[in-house]
N, C-alpha and C positions, 0 to 999 in steps of 0.2 A: 447411383451414389453408394459408396462402400458403407458398410455398417459401422456404427460407433463402437469403439472398444472401451470396455470398462474392466480394469483389473484382469486383463488377459482373456476375457471372454466377450462374446458378441451379444448385443441386445438389439437385434435387427428391427424390432417393433418400434424403437425410439428414433430410428434414422430419419424419419420424415415428419417429425413433430413440428407444428407451427409455433410461432414466437410465444404466444401466451401459454401454450402447452409446455414448452421448454421451461418457462419461468415457473410454472406450477410444479413440474417434476423436480426442478432444482430446489424449490422450497421443501418439497418432501424429502429430498436427499439431505438437505440441511438438518431437518428435524430428526432424521434417522442417523445423522452423523456419518453419512456416506460422502465425505468431502471430495474424494477422488472422482466419484461419479458427478458430483456437483460441478467440479471444474470442467468436465467434458460437456455437460449440458450448457453451461454458460459460454464456453468457447464456441460451441455450435451456434448459440444465440448470436454471438458477435459476428462470426464469419459468414453465416447464411443469411443474415438480415442486416447487411452493412448500411443500407439506406435508412435504417431506423436507429438513431442514436440511443444509447442507453440512458434511461432516466435515473434519478437518484437511487431509487430502490434497487434497480438492476445493477448499478455500479457497486452498491453495497453487497449484493449477492456474489458478484464476481470477486470482490475483495475478500469476503468471508471464506469463500471456497478455497482460494489459493493460500490464504493466511493460515488456515488450519492445516493444510497439507504441508506447507513449508515449516510451520511451527513445530510439528513433530520431529522433523529432521534436524532443525536447529537445536532443539532440546537434546536429541540423541547425540549430536555431534559434540555438544558441550560436555556431556557426561563422559564421552570417550576421550575428549581432549584433556579433561581433568584427570582421567585415569592414566593417561600418558604422563602427565606432569607429576602424578603421585607415585609413579613406578610400581604399579600393581604387580602382584605375583603372576605375571603372564609374559610370555615371550614378546618383547617390544614389536617384533616384525608382525606377529599375529594381530595384535591390537591395532597396529598401523594399517594393516590390510583391511581390517573390519571398518576402521574409521574412513578409509578411502572409499569403501562401498557406499557409506552414508553420504560422503562428499559428492559422489557421482549422482546420487539421487537428488541431492540438493541443487546441483548444477542443472540437471535435466528439468526439474520443476521450474527453476528460475528462468531458464532459457525459454521454456514453454510460455510462461506468462509475459516475459519481456518481448518475445516475438509478437504476441497478441497485441501488446501495447504499442509497439513501434510500427507494426505493419497495418494496424486497423484503427487504433483508438487515439493515439497522440497525433494531433494535427496542428499545422500552422494556421492560426486564426487571426483574421483582420477584425478586431473587435469593433472598430468604427463602422464596419460594414454589416455587422450583425443586425438582423431585423427580427421582429416578433414572429413566432410560429403561428400560422393561421389556425384559429380555433382553439388555441392553447388556453389553459386556465391561468389566472393571475398568479404570480407576477410576470409570467412569460409573455403576456399580451401587451407589454410595454417594451420600448427599446432598451431601457436600462435593465429591466428584468431579464430580457433575452441575453444581453451582454453578460450579466452576472451568471446566468445559467451556463453559458458557453465557457466562461472563465472558470467556474466551479468544476466543470467536467475536466478541463485541461489541467488544472492544478491537481485534481484528484489523480489523473493518470500519470502526470509527470512525477508527483510525489511517490506513487506506487512503483514507478520505474526506479526512482532513487532508492526506495526501500529494498527492492530485490537486488540491485547492484551492491547495496550495503551488506545484505545477507551473504552474497557471494564473497565479498571482500573479507568478511569476518572469518570464513572457513577456508576458502580457496583463494588466497590473496594473489592479486595481480595488479600491476599499475593501471591496466586498462579498466578493470572493475572499479578501482579507487577513483580514477578520473571521471568515469561515467556516473558514479554515485554523486559526486559534487556537481557535475554538469546538470543532471536532471533536477536535483534539489534547487539549484540556483535558478534555473529556468522557471520552476514552479513558484519560487519566492517572488520573482520579479512580477509575475502576473498577479499573484495573490495580493501583494502590497499595493498594486495599482487598482485592482478591481473588486477585491473582496473586503468586507468590513473587518476591523481589528478583532471582533468577537466571533467571527465565523469559525465553526469547528474545524473545517478543512484547513483554513489558514493557520489556526493554532496547532493542529496536529502536524502540519508541515514544519512549523517552527520547532516543535518538540523533537521530531525525528531528525531534522537537519542539525539541531544542536547536539544530539547524541552522535551524529556522524562527525561533527567537528571534534567532539571529545574523544571518541573511541577509534575512529578511522583515520581522520586527518591529523590527529594529535595537535589540535589547535584549541587548547583548553580555555584560554581567554575569550576566543571567538565563540565558543560554545556557551559560556556564561553570558556574554554580551547579547547573543541572539535570543536566548531563553528569557533573559531579563527584559529585553526590549518588547518581546511578544507579550509577556505577562503584564508589564506596566501599561502598554497601549490598550490591552483588553480591559484591564481594571478601570482605566480612565473612561471607557465607553460602555461600562457594564449596564448603565441605565438604558442603553439603546439595544441591548441584547434581545433578539427575537425569543419569544417564549418557547417556541418549538425547539430552539437550539440550546436552551438554558442548561439542561442536564449535561449534554455532551461538552459544551464549551467550558463550563465551570470545572468539570472533571479534568479536562486537559490542562486547564490553568493550574489546578492543584498539582498535577504531575510536573509541570514546568517548575513550580515552586519547590517541589520535593527534590527535583534534580539539582536546582541551584543550591539547596541546603547540602545535598550529598556532595556536590562538587566542591563546595566551600570546605567541607570536612575531608574531601578527597578519599572516600571509602565506599565500598560496595558497588553494585551495578546500577546504572541509571534506568529509569522507566522510559518506555517508548509507547507510541500509540498502538493499541491492539487492533 
């Protein structure tokens, strides 16, 4: 097996780590803010152990790794794009060349995570055929619990794919990116509305980011407000059934939904999205 590459140098001693070791080193990389390394560890976890689906904590590690790496490039691109708009005292061609370098990095990172999602993680699931995992802890030891866990994983991955196509559309616009953004968000929403409760943080986060997509990418502002309001109102109506473990995450996203609705009503500033 070839050695894993991190930032253009080899760390051969990490090439044959077992699953639990990969997760531990990924957590160390997170604490050390070595997010590029963290991406490689989590990618290795996915590709070398395909028979073992990621649990919730592993999905979060994967998301955090790529979110931090792409987040830096998105912030850089926005600064440069604003510089172009403000006609800074710099040759336009030079600034444009610099911005295109950042765009290339943004595309490379997005392609990397999208390939991982589409080739390994996003699956067509027959939820009626889902059965409990042998030896699993509750709620996965019930049919409904197993269905919900399978749905939660697929909504998470489909939403993640929609997010990264949205990031691409923001900076390197193409009709293909735009179309895929909507396609993956819509697939995720159909599963979420069918199988996840209204207060589930993944369902709420999906509604938040999809509504931002409607507003900023698809230029369908009424649909953005409609989706955000529907998600917020449905969650409020079921707040008494909110799981205690999800309370902080769910109520935070609900606040972001409400903030965006206020923002869009006044039509000023940039909307919030799920981090």
